[in-house]
PDB file of N, H, CA, C and O in Angstrom:
ATOM      1  N   MET A   1      75.913  50.831 -61.308  1.00  0.00           N
ATOM      2  CA  MET A   1      76.501  50.725 -59.982  1.00  0.00           C
ATOM      3  C   MET A   1      75.470  51.120 -58.936  1.00  0.00           C
ATOM      4  O   MET A   1      74.555  51.892 -59.225  1.00  0.00           O
ATOM      5  N   LYS A   2      75.607  50.614 -57.764  1.00  0.00           N
ATOM      6  H   LYS A   2      76.350  49.988 -57.530  1.00  0.00           H
ATOM      7  CA  LYS A   2      74.725  50.958 -56.648  1.00  0.00           C
ATOM      8  C   LYS A   2      75.093  52.356 -56.140  1.00  0.00           C
ATOM      9  O   LYS A   2      76.271  52.667 -55.963  1.00  0.00           O
ATOM     10  N   CYS A   3      74.094  53.180 -55.912  1.00  0.00           N
ATOM     11  H   CYS A   3      73.137  52.927 -56.056  1.00  0.00           H
ATOM     12  CA  CYS A   3      74.314  54.544 -55.419  1.00  0.00           C
ATOM     13  C   CYS A   3      75.043  54.496 -54.078  1.00  0.00           C
ATOM     14  O   CYS A   3      74.641  53.766 -53.171  1.00  0.00           O
ATOM     15  N   LEU A   4      76.109  55.271 -53.959  1.00  0.00           N
ATOM     16  H   LEU A   4      76.436  55.864 -54.695  1.00  0.00           H
ATOM     17  CA  LEU A   4      76.894  55.308 -52.728  1.00  0.00           C
ATOM     18  C   LEU A   4      76.242  56.157 -51.647  1.00  0.00           C
ATOM     19  O   LEU A   4      76.577  56.020 -50.470  1.00  0.00           O
ATOM     20  N   VAL A   5      75.313  57.033 -52.029  1.00  0.00           N
ATOM     21  H   VAL A   5      75.040  57.144 -52.984  1.00  0.00           H
ATOM     22  CA  VAL A   5      74.676  57.933 -51.071  1.00  0.00           C
ATOM     23  C   VAL A   5      73.468  57.275 -50.410  1.00  0.00           C
ATOM     24  O   VAL A   5      73.432  57.126 -49.188  1.00  0.00           O
ATOM     25  N   CYS A   6      72.476  56.878 -51.214  1.00  0.00           N
ATOM     26  H   CYS A   6      72.505  56.999 -52.207  1.00  0.00           H
ATOM     27  CA  CYS A   6      71.244  56.326 -50.637  1.00  0.00           C
ATOM     28  C   CYS A   6      71.269  54.801 -50.526  1.00  0.00           C
ATOM     29  O   CYS A   6      70.520  54.213 -49.746  1.00  0.00           O
ATOM     30  N   LYS A   7      72.135  54.172 -51.314  1.00  0.00           N
ATOM     31  H   LYS A   7      72.743  54.649 -51.948  1.00  0.00           H
ATOM     32  CA  LYS A   7      72.261  52.711 -51.313  1.00  0.00           C
ATOM     33  C   LYS A   7      70.948  51.991 -51.626  1.00  0.00           C
ATOM     34  O   LYS A   7      70.771  50.827 -51.267  1.00  0.00           O
ATOM     35  N   GLN A   8      70.020  52.699 -52.304  1.00  0.00           N
ATOM     36  H   GLN A   8      70.164  53.645 -52.595  1.00  0.00           H
ATOM     37  CA  GLN A   8      68.703  52.137 -52.572  1.00  0.00           C
ATOM     38  C   GLN A   8      68.493  51.711 -54.015  1.00  0.00           C
ATOM     39  O   GLN A   8      67.637  50.870 -54.288  1.00  0.00           O
ATOM     40  N   ASP A   9      69.254  52.272 -54.943  1.00  0.00           N
ATOM     41  H   ASP A   9      69.950  52.955 -54.722  1.00  0.00           H
ATOM     42  CA  ASP A   9      68.963  52.037 -56.350  1.00  0.00           C
ATOM     43  C   ASP A   9      70.255  52.008 -57.151  1.00  0.00           C
ATOM     44  O   ASP A   9      71.309  52.441 -56.685  1.00  0.00           O
ATOM     45  N   GLU A  10      70.148  51.492 -58.356  1.00  0.00           N
ATOM     46  H   GLU A  10      69.291  51.140 -58.734  1.00  0.00           H
ATOM     47  CA  GLU A  10      71.259  51.493 -59.299  1.00  0.00           C
ATOM     48  C   GLU A  10      71.266  52.825 -60.048  1.00  0.00           C
ATOM     49  O   GLU A  10      70.221  53.446 -60.241  1.00  0.00           O
ATOM     50  N   THR A  11      72.456  53.251 -60.467  1.00  0.00           N
ATOM     51  H   THR A  11      73.305  52.745 -60.310  1.00  0.00           H
ATOM     52  CA  THR A  11      72.550  54.453 -61.278  1.00  0.00           C
ATOM     53  C   THR A  11      72.296  54.102 -62.740  1.00  0.00           C
ATOM     54  O   THR A  11      72.475  52.963 -63.171  1.00  0.00           O
ATOM     55  N   LYS A  12      71.874  55.116 -63.484  1.00  0.00           N
ATOM     56  H   LYS A  12      71.729  56.041 -63.134  1.00  0.00           H
ATOM     57  CA  LYS A  12      71.582  54.941 -64.907  1.00  0.00           C
ATOM     58  C   LYS A  12      72.254  56.067 -65.685  1.00  0.00           C
ATOM     59  O   LYS A  12      72.414  57.166 -65.153  1.00  0.00           O
ATOM     60  N   PRO A  13      72.651  55.818 -66.934  1.00  0.00           N
ATOM     61  CA  PRO A  13      73.271  56.882 -67.726  1.00  0.00           C
ATOM     62  C   PRO A  13      72.314  58.059 -67.911  1.00  0.00           C
ATOM     63  O   PRO A  13      71.115  57.875 -68.123  1.00  0.00           O
ATOM     64  N   GLY A  14      72.853  59.243 -67.827  1.00  0.00           N
ATOM     65  H   GLY A  14      73.826  59.392 -67.655  1.00  0.00           H
ATOM     66  CA  GLY A  14      72.052  60.446 -68.023  1.00  0.00           C
ATOM     67  C   GLY A  14      72.941  61.626 -68.341  1.00  0.00           C
ATOM     68  O   GLY A  14      74.139  61.465 -68.577  1.00  0.00           O
ATOM     69  N   LYS A  15      72.364  62.804 -68.350  1.00  0.00           N
ATOM     70  H   LYS A  15      71.391  62.935 -68.159  1.00  0.00           H
ATOM     71  CA  LYS A  15      73.082  64.062 -68.597  1.00  0.00           C
ATOM     72  C   LYS A  15      72.782  65.001 -67.441  1.00  0.00           C
ATOM     73  O   LYS A  15      71.650  65.077 -66.964  1.00  0.00           O
ATOM     74  N   VAL A  16      73.815  65.717 -66.994  1.00  0.00           N
ATOM     75  H   VAL A  16      74.735  65.654 -67.382  1.00  0.00           H
ATOM     76  CA  VAL A  16      73.662  66.618 -65.855  1.00  0.00           C
ATOM     77  C   VAL A  16      74.305  67.967 -66.173  1.00  0.00           C
ATOM     78  O   VAL A  16      75.034  68.107 -67.155  1.00  0.00           O
ATOM     79  N   THR A  17      74.026  68.942 -65.335  1.00  0.00           N
ATOM     80  H   THR A  17      73.435  68.828 -64.537  1.00  0.00           H
ATOM     81  CA  THR A  17      74.675  70.246 -65.411  1.00  0.00           C
ATOM     82  C   THR A  17      75.669  70.330 -64.262  1.00  0.00           C
ATOM     83  O   THR A  17      75.325  70.075 -63.108  1.00  0.00           O
ATOM     84  N   VAL A  18      76.911  70.692 -64.592  1.00  0.00           N
ATOM     85  H   VAL A  18      77.191  70.899 -65.529  1.00  0.00           H
ATOM     86  CA  VAL A  18      77.972  70.793 -63.591  1.00  0.00           C
ATOM     87  C   VAL A  18      78.369  72.255 -63.456  1.00  0.00           C
ATOM     88  O   VAL A  18      78.600  72.935 -64.456  1.00  0.00           O
ATOM     89  N   THR A  19      78.447  72.739 -62.221  1.00  0.00           N
ATOM     90  H   THR A  19      78.259  72.186 -61.408  1.00  0.00           H
ATOM     91  CA  THR A  19      78.879  74.103 -61.948  1.00  0.00           C
ATOM     92  C   THR A  19      80.197  74.050 -61.187  1.00  0.00           C
ATOM     93  O   THR A  19      80.298  73.407 -60.142  1.00  0.00           O
ATOM     94  N   LEU A  20      81.208  74.733 -61.724  1.00  0.00           N
ATOM     95  H   LEU A  20      81.126  75.255 -62.573  1.00  0.00           H
ATOM     96  CA  LEU A  20      82.521  74.785 -61.091  1.00  0.00           C
ATOM     97  C   LEU A  20      82.861  76.237 -60.797  1.00  0.00           C
ATOM     98  O   LEU A  20      82.609  77.120 -61.617  1.00  0.00           O
ATOM     99  N   GLU A  21      83.435  76.483 -59.621  1.00  0.00           N
ATOM    100  H   GLU A  21      83.640  75.766 -58.954  1.00  0.00           H
ATOM    101  CA  GLU A  21      83.847  77.830 -59.244  1.00  0.00           C
ATOM    102  C   GLU A  21      85.302  77.817 -58.834  1.00  0.00           C
ATOM    103  O   GLU A  21      85.761  76.921 -58.126  1.00  0.00           O
ATOM    104  N   ARG A  22      86.021  78.836 -59.294  1.00  0.00           N
ATOM    105  H   ARG A  22      85.647  79.564 -59.869  1.00  0.00           H
ATOM    106  CA  ARG A  22      87.418  78.984 -58.914  1.00  0.00           C
ATOM    107  C   ARG A  22      87.727  80.474 -58.892  1.00  0.00           C
ATOM    108  O   ARG A  22      87.650  81.150 -59.918  1.00  0.00           O
ATOM    109  N   GLY A  23      88.073  80.973 -57.728  1.00  0.00           N
ATOM    110  H   GLY A  23      88.136  80.424 -56.894  1.00  0.00           H
ATOM    111  CA  GLY A  23      88.317  82.403 -57.609  1.00  0.00           C
ATOM    112  C   GLY A  23      87.074  83.169 -58.019  1.00  0.00           C
ATOM    113  O   GLY A  23      85.998  82.972 -57.455  1.00  0.00           O
ATOM    114  N   LYS A  24      87.228  84.052 -59.009  1.00  0.00           N
ATOM    115  H   LYS A  24      88.103  84.213 -59.467  1.00  0.00           H
ATOM    116  CA  LYS A  24      86.107  84.855 -59.477  1.00  0.00           C
ATOM    117  C   LYS A  24      85.422  84.246 -60.695  1.00  0.00           C
ATOM    118  O   LYS A  24      84.527  84.861 -61.276  1.00  0.00           O
ATOM    119  N   THR A  25      85.836  83.042 -61.084  1.00  0.00           N
ATOM    120  H   THR A  25      86.562  82.543 -60.612  1.00  0.00           H
ATOM    121  CA  THR A  25      85.282  82.397 -62.276  1.00  0.00           C
ATOM    122  C   THR A  25      84.239  81.365 -61.893  1.00  0.00           C
ATOM    123  O   THR A  25      84.468  80.530 -61.019  1.00  0.00           O
ATOM    124  N   THR A  26      83.085  81.428 -62.556  1.00  0.00           N
ATOM    125  H   THR A  26      82.898  82.106 -63.267  1.00  0.00           H
ATOM    126  CA  THR A  26      82.035  80.423 -62.418  1.00  0.00           C
ATOM    127  C   THR A  26      81.790  79.840 -63.797  1.00  0.00           C
ATOM    128  O   THR A  26      81.495  80.565 -64.747  1.00  0.00           O
ATOM    129  N   LEU A  27      81.915  78.519 -63.900  1.00  0.00           N
ATOM    130  H   LEU A  27      82.155  77.930 -63.128  1.00  0.00           H
ATOM    131  CA  LEU A  27      81.721  77.825 -65.157  1.00  0.00           C
ATOM    132  C   LEU A  27      80.549  76.856 -65.007  1.00  0.00           C
ATOM    133  O   LEU A  27      80.533  76.030 -64.094  1.00  0.00           O
ATOM    134  N   VAL A  28      79.572  76.962 -65.904  1.00  0.00           N
ATOM    135  H   VAL A  28      79.585  77.634 -66.645  1.00  0.00           H
ATOM    136  CA  VAL A  28      78.431  76.062 -65.923  1.00  0.00           C
ATOM    137  C   VAL A  28      78.523  75.249 -67.210  1.00  0.00           C
ATOM    138  O   VAL A  28      78.563  75.814 -68.303  1.00  0.00           O
ATOM    139  N   VAL A  29      78.555  73.931 -67.082  1.00  0.00           N
ATOM    140  H   VAL A  29      78.522  73.472 -66.195  1.00  0.00           H
ATOM    141  CA  VAL A  29      78.644  73.056 -68.248  1.00  0.00           C
ATOM    142  C   VAL A  29      77.403  72.179 -68.262  1.00  0.00           C
ATOM    143  O   VAL A  29      77.141  71.437 -67.315  1.00  0.00           O
ATOM    144  N   LYS A  30      76.646  72.272 -69.343  1.00  0.00           N
ATOM    145  H   LYS A  30      76.859  72.875 -70.112  1.00  0.00           H
ATOM    146  CA  LYS A  30      75.394  71.522 -69.480  1.00  0.00           C
ATOM    147  C   LYS A  30      75.611  70.265 -70.308  1.00  0.00           C
ATOM    148  O   LYS A  30      76.576  70.167 -71.066  1.00  0.00           O
ATOM    149  N   GLU A  31      74.713  69.313 -70.158  1.00  0.00           N
ATOM    150  H   GLU A  31      73.929  69.393 -69.542  1.00  0.00           H
ATOM    151  CA  GLU A  31      74.708  68.066 -70.937  1.00  0.00           C
ATOM    152  C   GLU A  31      75.961  67.224 -70.704  1.00  0.00           C
ATOM    153  O   GLU A  31      76.486  66.617 -71.637  1.00  0.00           O
ATOM    154  N   VAL A  32      76.438  67.190 -69.461  1.00  0.00           N
ATOM    155  H   VAL A  32      76.011  67.684 -68.703  1.00  0.00           H
ATOM    156  CA  VAL A  32      77.607  66.393 -69.106  1.00  0.00           C
ATOM    157  C   VAL A  32      77.156  64.946 -68.872  1.00  0.00           C
ATOM    158  O   VAL A  32      76.232  64.707 -68.094  1.00  0.00           O
ATOM    159  N   PRO A  33      77.803  63.978 -69.541  1.00  0.00           N
ATOM    160  CA  PRO A  33      77.419  62.583 -69.325  1.00  0.00           C
ATOM    161  C   PRO A  33      77.762  62.140 -67.893  1.00  0.00           C
ATOM    162  O   PRO A  33      78.842  62.435 -67.382  1.00  0.00           O
ATOM    163  N   ALA A  34      76.828  61.432 -67.265  1.00  0.00           N
ATOM    164  H   ALA A  34      75.951  61.193 -67.681  1.00  0.00           H
ATOM    165  CA  ALA A  34      77.021  60.996 -65.886  1.00  0.00           C
ATOM    166  C   ALA A  34      76.154  59.783 -65.607  1.00  0.00           C
ATOM    167  O   ALA A  34      75.267  59.438 -66.387  1.00  0.00           O
ATOM    168  N   GLN A  35      76.424  59.148 -64.486  1.00  0.00           N
ATOM    169  H   GLN A  35      77.145  59.429 -63.852  1.00  0.00           H
ATOM    170  CA  GLN A  35      75.548  58.115 -63.950  1.00  0.00           C
ATOM    171  C   GLN A  35      74.702  58.811 -62.881  1.00  0.00           C
ATOM    172  O   GLN A  35      75.232  59.520 -62.026  1.00  0.00           O
ATOM    173  N   VAL A  36      73.384  58.603 -62.937  1.00  0.00           N
ATOM    174  H   VAL A  36      72.953  58.027 -63.631  1.00  0.00           H
ATOM    175  CA  VAL A  36      72.470  59.306 -62.034  1.00  0.00           C
ATOM    176  C   VAL A  36      71.607  58.290 -61.300  1.00  0.00           C
ATOM    177  O   VAL A  36      71.058  57.375 -61.913  1.00  0.00           O
ATOM    178  N   CYS A  37      71.490  58.452 -59.991  1.00  0.00           N
ATOM    179  H   CYS A  37      71.936  59.196 -59.493  1.00  0.00           H
ATOM    180  CA  CYS A  37      70.646  57.567 -59.184  1.00  0.00           C
ATOM    181  C   CYS A  37      69.180  57.925 -59.402  1.00  0.00           C
ATOM    182  O   CYS A  37      68.785  59.080 -59.240  1.00  0.00           O
ATOM    183  N   ALA A  38      68.390  56.946 -59.764  1.00  0.00           N
ATOM    184  H   ALA A  38      68.710  56.008 -59.896  1.00  0.00           H
ATOM    185  CA  ALA A  38      66.961  57.164 -59.996  1.00  0.00           C
ATOM    186  C   ALA A  38      66.220  57.462 -58.693  1.00  0.00           C
ATOM    187  O   ALA A  38      65.153  58.075 -58.722  1.00  0.00           O
ATOM    188  N   ASN A  39      66.766  57.042 -57.556  1.00  0.00           N
ATOM    189  H   ASN A  39      67.633  56.544 -57.533  1.00  0.00           H
ATOM    190  CA  ASN A  39      66.106  57.232 -56.273  1.00  0.00           C
ATOM    191  C   ASN A  39      66.372  58.617 -55.676  1.00  0.00           C
ATOM    192  O   ASN A  39      65.434  59.342 -55.343  1.00  0.00           O
ATOM    193  N   CYS A  40      67.667  58.987 -55.538  1.00  0.00           N
ATOM    194  H   CYS A  40      68.429  58.398 -55.808  1.00  0.00           H
ATOM    195  CA  CYS A  40      67.983  60.233 -54.838  1.00  0.00           C
ATOM    196  C   CYS A  40      68.537  61.328 -55.748  1.00  0.00           C
ATOM    197  O   CYS A  40      68.660  62.478 -55.327  1.00  0.00           O
ATOM    198  N   GLY A  41      68.870  60.979 -56.989  1.00  0.00           N
ATOM    199  H   GLY A  41      68.770  60.044 -57.331  1.00  0.00           H
ATOM    200  CA  GLY A  41      69.354  61.972 -57.930  1.00  0.00           C
ATOM    201  C   GLY A  41      70.844  62.257 -57.846  1.00  0.00           C
ATOM    202  O   GLY A  41      71.346  63.126 -58.558  1.00  0.00           O
ATOM    203  N   GLU A  42      71.559  61.540 -56.986  1.00  0.00           N
ATOM    204  H   GLU A  42      71.151  60.834 -56.407  1.00  0.00           H
ATOM    205  CA  GLU A  42      73.013  61.739 -56.895  1.00  0.00           C
ATOM    206  C   GLU A  42      73.643  61.505 -58.264  1.00  0.00           C
ATOM    207  O   GLU A  42      73.237  60.606 -59.001  1.00  0.00           O
ATOM    208  N   GLU A  43      74.649  62.333 -58.599  1.00  0.00           N
ATOM    209  H   GLU A  43      74.979  63.063 -58.001  1.00  0.00           H
ATOM    210  CA  GLU A  43      75.276  62.290 -59.917  1.00  0.00           C
ATOM    211  C   GLU A  43      76.731  61.846 -59.784  1.00  0.00           C
ATOM    212  O   GLU A  43      77.441  62.278 -58.876  1.00  0.00           O
ATOM    213  N   TYR A  44      77.165  60.978 -60.698  1.00  0.00           N
ATOM    214  H   TYR A  44      76.588  60.627 -61.435  1.00  0.00           H
ATOM    215  CA  TYR A  44      78.530  60.479 -60.715  1.00  0.00           C
ATOM    216  C   TYR A  44      79.121  60.714 -62.100  1.00  0.00           C
ATOM    217  O   TYR A  44      78.614  60.198 -63.097  1.00  0.00           O
ATOM    218  N   VAL A  45      80.198  61.498 -62.153  1.00  0.00           N
ATOM    219  H   VAL A  45      80.610  61.917 -61.343  1.00  0.00           H
ATOM    220  CA  VAL A  45      80.886  61.783 -63.413  1.00  0.00           C
ATOM    221  C   VAL A  45      82.177  60.974 -63.416  1.00  0.00           C
ATOM    222  O   VAL A  45      82.905  60.971 -62.424  1.00  0.00           O
ATOM    223  N   ASP A  46      82.472  60.280 -64.533  1.00  0.00           N
ATOM    224  H   ASP A  46      81.881  60.282 -65.339  1.00  0.00           H
ATOM    225  CA  ASP A  46      83.659  59.421 -64.572  1.00  0.00           C
ATOM    226  C   ASP A  46      84.947  60.252 -64.610  1.00  0.00           C
ATOM    227  O   ASP A  46      84.908  61.464 -64.818  1.00  0.00           O
ATOM    228  N   ASP A  47      86.088  59.583 -64.405  1.00  0.00           N
ATOM    229  H   ASP A  47      86.120  58.598 -64.235  1.00  0.00           H
ATOM    230  CA  ASP A  47      87.379  60.260 -64.302  1.00  0.00           C
ATOM    231  C   ASP A  47      87.749  61.022 -65.581  1.00  0.00           C
ATOM    232  O   ASP A  47      88.237  62.149 -65.506  1.00  0.00           O
ATOM    233  N   GLU A  48      87.525  60.429 -66.730  1.00  0.00           N
ATOM    234  H   GLU A  48      87.128  59.513 -66.791  1.00  0.00           H
ATOM    235  CA  GLU A  48      87.879  61.073 -67.998  1.00  0.00           C
ATOM    236  C   GLU A  48      87.087  62.371 -68.185  1.00  0.00           C
ATOM    237  O   GLU A  48      87.647  63.394 -68.578  1.00  0.00           O
ATOM    238  N   THR A  49      85.805  62.322 -67.906  1.00  0.00           N
ATOM    239  H   THR A  49      85.350  61.490 -67.587  1.00  0.00           H
ATOM    240  CA  THR A  49      84.953  63.509 -68.041  1.00  0.00           C
ATOM    241  C   THR A  49      85.356  64.564 -67.016  1.00  0.00           C
ATOM    242  O   THR A  49      85.383  65.755 -67.328  1.00  0.00           O
ATOM    243  N   THR A  50      85.667  64.137 -65.805  1.00  0.00           N
ATOM    244  H   THR A  50      85.645  63.169 -65.552  1.00  0.00           H
ATOM    245  CA  THR A  50      86.100  65.062 -64.760  1.00  0.00           C
ATOM    246  C   THR A  50      87.365  65.794 -65.181  1.00  0.00           C
ATOM    247  O   THR A  50      87.464  67.010 -65.021  1.00  0.00           O
ATOM    248  N   GLN A  51      88.335  65.054 -65.721  1.00  0.00           N
ATOM    249  H   GLN A  51      88.255  64.066 -65.850  1.00  0.00           H
ATOM    250  CA  GLN A  51      89.578  65.682 -66.167  1.00  0.00           C
ATOM    251  C   GLN A  51      89.314  66.703 -67.268  1.00  0.00           C
ATOM    252  O   GLN A  51      89.927  67.770 -67.287  1.00  0.00           O
ATOM    253  N   ARG A  52      88.413  66.381 -68.174  1.00  0.00           N
ATOM    254  H   ARG A  52      87.915  65.515 -68.158  1.00  0.00           H
ATOM    255  CA  ARG A  52      88.054  67.314 -69.266  1.00  0.00           C
ATOM    256  C   ARG A  52      87.391  68.568 -68.690  1.00  0.00           C
ATOM    257  O   ARG A  52      87.698  69.680 -69.119  1.00  0.00           O
ATOM    258  N   LEU A  53      86.489  68.399 -67.725  1.00  0.00           N
ATOM    259  H   LEU A  53      86.240  67.495 -67.376  1.00  0.00           H
ATOM    260  CA  LEU A  53      85.832  69.542 -67.091  1.00  0.00           C
ATOM    261  C   LEU A  53      86.841  70.440 -66.380  1.00  0.00           C
ATOM    262  O   LEU A  53      86.757  71.665 -66.466  1.00  0.00           O
ATOM    263  N   LEU A  54      87.789  69.832 -65.684  1.00  0.00           N
ATOM    264  H   LEU A  54      87.857  68.836 -65.614  1.00  0.00           H
ATOM    265  CA  LEU A  54      88.792  70.616 -64.967  1.00  0.00           C
ATOM    266  C   LEU A  54      89.690  71.390 -65.930  1.00  0.00           C
ATOM    267  O   LEU A  54      90.095  72.515 -65.636  1.00  0.00           O
ATOM    268  N   LYS A  55      89.997  70.797 -67.068  1.00  0.00           N
ATOM    269  H   LYS A  55      89.668  69.884 -67.307  1.00  0.00           H
ATOM    270  CA  LYS A  55      90.804  71.481 -68.087  1.00  0.00           C
ATOM    271  C   LYS A  55      90.041  72.689 -68.641  1.00  0.00           C
ATOM    272  O   LYS A  55      90.607  73.771 -68.798  1.00  0.00           O
ATOM    273  N   ILE A  56      88.762  72.494 -68.931  1.00  0.00           N
ATOM    274  H   ILE A  56      88.302  71.615 -68.803  1.00  0.00           H
ATOM    275  CA  ILE A  56      87.926  73.586 -69.427  1.00  0.00           C
ATOM    276  C   ILE A  56      87.854  74.711 -68.388  1.00  0.00           C
ATOM    277  O   ILE A  56      87.946  75.889 -68.732  1.00  0.00           O
ATOM    278  N   ALA A  57      87.691  74.337 -67.126  1.00  0.00           N
ATOM    279  H   ALA A  57      87.617  73.380 -66.846  1.00  0.00           H
ATOM    280  CA  ALA A  57      87.603  75.332 -66.052  1.00  0.00           C
ATOM    281  C   ALA A  57      88.914  76.101 -65.911  1.00  0.00           C
ATOM    282  O   ALA A  57      88.902  77.314 -65.701  1.00  0.00           O
ATOM    283  N   GLU A  58      90.033  75.410 -66.024  1.00  0.00           N
ATOM    284  H   GLU A  58      90.043  74.425 -66.194  1.00  0.00           H
ATOM    285  CA  GLU A  58      91.341  76.058 -65.929  1.00  0.00           C
ATOM    286  C   GLU A  58      91.525  77.075 -67.053  1.00  0.00           C
ATOM    287  O   GLU A  58      92.017  78.180 -66.824  1.00  0.00           O
ATOM    288  N   GLU A  59      91.128  76.699 -68.263  1.00  0.00           N
ATOM    289  H   GLU A  59      90.729  75.802 -68.450  1.00  0.00           H
ATOM    290  CA  GLU A  59      91.235  77.607 -69.411  1.00  0.00           C
ATOM    291  C   GLU A  59      90.353  78.840 -69.213  1.00  0.00           C
ATOM    292  O   GLU A  59      90.762  79.959 -69.524  1.00  0.00           O
ATOM    293  N   ALA A  60      89.149  78.629 -68.697  1.00  0.00           N
ATOM    294  H   ALA A  60      88.817  77.720 -68.445  1.00  0.00           H
ATOM    295  CA  ALA A  60      88.235  79.751 -68.455  1.00  0.00           C
ATOM    296  C   ALA A  60      88.807  80.691 -67.399  1.00  0.00           C
ATOM    297  O   ALA A  60      88.736  81.911 -67.553  1.00  0.00           O
ATOM    298  N   ALA A  61      89.371  80.138 -66.334  1.00  0.00           N
ATOM    299  H   ALA A  61      89.429  79.147 -66.209  1.00  0.00           H
ATOM    300  CA  ALA A  61      89.938  80.957 -65.263  1.00  0.00           C
ATOM    301  C   ALA A  61      91.132  81.760 -65.766  1.00  0.00           C
ATOM    302  O   ALA A  61      91.279  82.933 -65.424  1.00  0.00           O
ATOM    303  N   LYS A  62      91.978  81.139 -66.568  1.00  0.00           N
ATOM    304  H   LYS A  62      91.858  80.186 -66.845  1.00  0.00           H
ATOM    305  CA  LYS A  62      93.161  81.835 -67.098  1.00  0.00           C
ATOM    306  C   LYS A  62      92.780  82.972 -68.049  1.00  0.00           C
ATOM    307  O   LYS A  62      93.491  83.972 -68.146  1.00  0.00           O
ATOM    308  N   SER A  63      91.661  82.810 -68.746  1.00  0.00           N
ATOM    309  H   SER A  63      91.083  81.997 -68.668  1.00  0.00           H
ATOM    310  CA  SER A  63      91.249  83.835 -69.709  1.00  0.00           C
ATOM    311  C   SER A  63      90.562  85.026 -69.032  1.00  0.00           C
ATOM    312  O   SER A  63      90.282  86.036 -69.678  1.00  0.00           O
ATOM    313  N   GLY A  64      90.293  84.901 -67.736  1.00  0.00           N
ATOM    314  H   GLY A  64      90.520  84.081 -67.211  1.00  0.00           H
ATOM    315  CA  GLY A  64      89.690  86.007 -67.001  1.00  0.00           C
ATOM    316  C   GLY A  64      88.171  86.051 -67.061  1.00  0.00           C
ATOM    317  O   GLY A  64      87.564  87.044 -66.659  1.00  0.00           O
ATOM    318  N   VAL A  65      87.554  84.992 -67.556  1.00  0.00           N
ATOM    319  H   VAL A  65      88.047  84.185 -67.882  1.00  0.00           H
ATOM    320  CA  VAL A  65      86.095  84.936 -67.645  1.00  0.00           C
ATOM    321  C   VAL A  65      85.516  84.913 -66.233  1.00  0.00           C
ATOM    322  O   VAL A  65      86.023  84.209 -65.359  1.00  0.00           O
ATOM    323  N   GLN A  66      84.452  85.684 -66.013  1.00  0.00           N
ATOM    324  H   GLN A  66      84.040  86.256 -66.723  1.00  0.00           H
ATOM    325  CA  GLN A  66      83.793  85.655 -64.709  1.00  0.00           C
ATOM    326  C   GLN A  66      82.688  84.609 -64.681  1.00  0.00           C
ATOM    327  O   GLN A  66      82.596  83.838 -63.726  1.00  0.00           O
ATOM    328  N   VAL A  67      81.846  84.570 -65.714  1.00  0.00           N
ATOM    329  H   VAL A  67      81.922  85.196 -66.490  1.00  0.00           H
ATOM    330  CA  VAL A  67      80.769  83.588 -65.810  1.00  0.00           C
ATOM    331  C   VAL A  67      80.756  83.051 -67.235  1.00  0.00           C
ATOM    332  O   VAL A  67      80.765  83.816 -68.199  1.00  0.00           O
ATOM    333  N   ASP A  68      80.733  81.726 -67.356  1.00  0.00           N
ATOM    334  H   ASP A  68      80.726  81.105 -66.573  1.00  0.00           H
ATOM    335  CA  ASP A  68      80.724  81.098 -68.671  1.00  0.00           C
ATOM    336  C   ASP A  68      79.771  79.912 -68.616  1.00  0.00           C
ATOM    337  O   ASP A  68      79.837  79.098 -67.695  1.00  0.00           O
ATOM    338  N   VAL A  69      78.882  79.813 -69.605  1.00  0.00           N
ATOM    339  H   VAL A  69      78.828  80.473 -70.354  1.00  0.00           H
ATOM    340  CA  VAL A  69      77.950  78.691 -69.713  1.00  0.00           C
ATOM    341  C   VAL A  69      78.239  77.995 -71.030  1.00  0.00           C
ATOM    342  O   VAL A  69      78.234  78.620 -72.090  1.00  0.00           O
ATOM    343  N   ARG A  70      78.493  76.688 -70.953  1.00  0.00           N
ATOM    344  H   ARG A  70      78.498  76.180 -70.091  1.00  0.00           H
ATOM    345  CA  ARG A  70      78.854  75.915 -72.139  1.00  0.00           C
ATOM    346  C   ARG A  70      78.072  74.616 -72.185  1.00  0.00           C
ATOM    347  O   ARG A  70      77.538  74.151 -71.179  1.00  0.00           O
ATOM    348  N   GLU A  71      78.018  74.038 -73.387  1.00  0.00           N
ATOM    349  H   GLU A  71      78.453  74.416 -74.205  1.00  0.00           H
ATOM    350  CA  GLU A  71      77.485  72.689 -73.535  1.00  0.00           C
ATOM    351  C   GLU A  71      78.687  71.759 -73.650  1.00  0.00           C
ATOM    352  O   GLU A  71      79.640  72.047 -74.373  1.00  0.00           O
ATOM    353  N   TYR A  72      78.631  70.641 -72.930  1.00  0.00           N
ATOM    354  H   TYR A  72      77.856  70.407 -72.343  1.00  0.00           H
ATOM    355  CA  TYR A  72      79.744  69.696 -72.918  1.00  0.00           C
ATOM    356  C   TYR A  72      79.957  69.099 -74.294  1.00  0.00           C
ATOM    357  O   TYR A  72      79.003  68.702 -74.964  1.00  0.00           O
ATOM    358  N   ALA A  73      81.198  69.039 -74.708  1.00  0.00           N
ATOM    359  H   ALA A  73      81.972  69.362 -74.164  1.00  0.00           H
ATOM    360  CA  ALA A  73      81.568  68.390 -75.965  1.00  0.00           C
ATOM    361  C   ALA A  73      82.749  67.477 -75.671  1.00  0.00           C
ATOM    362  O   ALA A  73      83.801  67.947 -75.236  1.00  0.00           O
ATOM    363  N   ALA A  74      82.587  66.180 -75.904  1.00  0.00           N
ATOM    364  H   ALA A  74      81.733  65.799 -76.258  1.00  0.00           H
ATOM    365  CA  ALA A  74      83.666  65.235 -75.657  1.00  0.00           C
ATOM    366  C   ALA A  74      84.838  65.548 -76.575  1.00  0.00           C
ATOM    367  O   ALA A  74      84.662  66.013 -77.701  1.00  0.00           O
ATOM    368  N   ALA A  75      86.027  65.285 -76.072  1.00  0.00           N
ATOM    369  H   ALA A  75      86.169  64.907 -75.157  1.00  0.00           H
ATOM    370  CA  ALA A  75      87.244  65.570 -76.856  1.00  0.00           C
ATOM    371  C   ALA A  75      87.357  64.694 -78.077  1.00  0.00           C
ATOM    372  O   ALA A  75      88.320  64.812 -78.834  1.00  0.00           O
TER     373      ALA A  75
END
């Protein structure tokens, strides 16, 4: 897909690190599949992956974790 930010290049499959914060919880998830713009580096995570990340973040927040670093694992 054409990058929505720079509009200069197509995105390519890659892996990114996503950081989510909620209240006192910070969750860092590495190796998340995404589309990445080769020109500006903008990252696009699909809906299914986003929903999985939000579920993981919700579980971490409920457990009282303050900082958690994980590697992404598809369901």
